[in-house]
N, C-alpha and C positions, 0 to 999 in steps of 0.2 A: 666113868673114870673121874676121880677126884681132881678138882682144879683149885689152885691157890692163887688168890689175887696178890700180885706183886707190883712194886713200883720201882722205877729206875729213871735215871736222867737221860734225856735225849742228848746225843752228841751235838755240841754247838758248832756252828759254822766258824771255821778258822779265819780270824781277821788278819789282813795284811799289815805290814809295818806302818804304812801311811794311815790306814784306818785306825790303828791303835794310837798313833800319835795325835790324830785329830780328836779322837775320843778323850784322850788325856787333857788336851788343851781346852776342851769344852767342860772338863770336870766330870765326865760321865764315868760311872762305875761299869765294869764289864757286866753284860746282861747275864742273869742267872739262867742256867740250863732249865728247859722245860721238864717238869716231872710227868712221866708217862705211866699209864697203867697197863698191865698185861696179865694173862691167865696162864699159869704154869702147870703142866702135868707131866708125870714121869712114869715109866714102866716100873714093874716090881724089880727090886734088886738094888745093888749099890753102884752099878756102873763101873767105869765111866761109859756113858752112852753118847752116841751121836745125837745132835739136836737140830730142830727146825724152828726158825723164826717165821711166823705166819703173819702176813699183812693183808688186812681186809680191803674190801672194795669201797666205792664212793658212798655207799649207804650205811657204812659203819659196821661195828662188830656186834651182832645179836647174840642172845643167849644160846640159840640153836646153833649158830656158827661156832661158838666157843666149844660146845659139846661135841659137835661133829669133828672139829679139828683135834681135840684132845683124844677122842676115840680112834680116829684114823691114824694119827701120827704115833701115839703110844702103842697102837696095835702093830705097828711096824718095828717096834722096839726102840723108838727114838723119844727123847724128851721134846715136848712142844711148848713154845711160848707164843701165844696169840697176842699180838700187840694191838692195843686200842689207842689209836692216834687222835680220836675225837673226844673221848670222855673228859679229860682234864682241860681241854681247850674249849669246851662248851659248843662243839660242832655237832649238829644233827645229821647233816649229809653234805656232800660236796659234789653232787652229780650234775648241776645245772650250769656251771660256769667254770672256765679255766682258773686254777688256783696254783700258779707256779710256786708261790712262797710256801704253800702247804705241801706241795710235792717235795720241795727241798727239805722242809722240816721232817717229813716222813722218812726220808733217807737217814736223817739224824736219829730218828726213833729206832729204826732198824739197827743202826750201828750201836746205839745205846743198849738195845736188847742183846746184841752180839757180845758186848763187853760184860753185861750182867751175867749171861749164861756162862761165859768163859771162866768166871770166878766160882761157879758152883762145883762142889767136890764130886758130884755124880755126872758131870758133863765133860766130854773130851773137847777142849777148846780148839783142837785142830780139825774137828769134824762137825762144823755147824753150817747149815745151809739156810738160804732164805727162799720162801715160797709165798707167792701172792696170787690173788685173783683180781682181774679187771684193773682198777686203779692201783691196787696193791701189787699186781703183776707188773704194771708199768714202772712202779717204784723199784721193784726187784731188778728190772732191766737197767734202770739208771744206776743202781748199785753195782751191777756187773759190768758197767761201762768204764772206759778209761778216763772219762772226763770228771768222775767224782773223786778221783785220787787227789789227796791234799786239800780237799774242800772242807773237811771236818776235823775238828780237834778230837781225834780218837787215836788209840794205840796203833802205831804203824805196823807192828808185827802181828796184828790180829786182822784176819779177813775171812769172809765167807768162803767155804769150800766149793759151793756150787749154788746155782739159782734155778728155780722152777717157776715159770710164768704161765698161768692159765688166762687165756684171752686178754693179752696185754696190748698196749699201743706201742708198736715196734718203732715208730718214728722217733722216739726219745733216745734210743740206744745209739751209742757210738758204733762205728763200723767194726772196731776191734773190741772184743770183750776181754775181761781180765780173769774170769772164772768160767768153767764149763757151765753151759746153760741149756735147759730144756724149755721149749715154747710149745704150748698146746692151744689150738684155736679152732673155731668152727668155720667151715667154708662160707656159711651164710651170715656170719656176724656183721650186722649193719651199724654197730656202735664203734668197734675197733676192728676194722676190716682185715681179713686174712691176707689180702693182696698187699697190704703195707708191709707185712712180715715177709712175704715172698720176695718183694722188691728189695727189702733190706738185706735178705740173705744173698741175693745176687750181687749187691753192692759190696758186701763184706768179703766175698770171694774167698772164704775159708781162712781169712786172716784172724789172728788172735786166738783166744781159747776156743775149743770146739763148741759148736752149737747144733742142736737137733731141733728142727721145726716139724711138728706134726699137725696137719690140717685135716679135720674130720668132716667128710662129705655130708652135706645136708644138715649140719649142726649150726645152731645159733649162739649168740652171746649167752654166757652163764649156763652152758650145756651141762655142767657138772652139779648144778644146784637143784635138788629135788623139789624145793618149794615152787619152782616154775614148771611143774609137771604138765600143767594144762596150757602153758604159754601165757605170756603177759606183756602188754606194752608198757614200757616205763620210759619217761622222758623222750618219747618219740622213737624208741627203739624196741625191737622184739626180742624178748628173752624166753628161752624154752629149754627145759631139761631134756637130755637125750641119754637114755639109760645105757645104750651100747657105747656111745662116745665116752660117757663118764667111766664106764668099766675099763675101756681100753686106755683112757688117760691115767687111771689109777695104776694099771699095769706098767705103763710107760714110766710113771713117776717112781714106782717101786724099783724097777730095774735100773733106772738112772741113778737114784740115790744110793742104791746098794753098790753100784760100780764106783761111784765117786767116793763114798765113805770107806771103801776097801783099799783105796790107793794111798 
């Protein structure tokens, strides 16, 4: 599936009135938005199509990742935009230490991608979802949370239709989400534990937008990534592909997105 390299602006953090006044007093010009790269692919035809904004993990967006995303998403009949949050920032990976500023910036990247897609003639702006894996999934949960509202300078009438999170850190999410969300995680994930998601589900007690959590027995972190077919230790954690869990996760994702986009 052909992919087009595109560029768009990350949505900047909205400054409060006090911050704006202090910046003016210091003679500081508003910070320019970060330019972000992404890889766009579309199905055959004129559309308008539903679309998926895809967010990579802490190890970045590889060529194989881009190809896999384009094939799988367009194969479902959706436009895909795989966001590369690291390329223009000169980041190789972000797996070894907490980077809250980067997590915030990545939320802005996703909202910038949402805005970019909404202006394309072959995309339905009311049917755009966000999907992430690992760090990208954690960002997707932040975007689905109530606490990100009003944080960014982005069109207020534009929002994601739904969110899909493969093996995320559920601890970042607010107890009430603002969009329907699907969470897919392995029972034996020792990097972002499934029990954190289970505890979060109990705390939220069905408040806010609907959430479905699926925990795959015997599966580890990155269970959907074929490159880890033989299992591999990375940064002190065990990553292993699980063909059966991956197949079931794809089916869950297809069913979930189809239901959300038809509403």
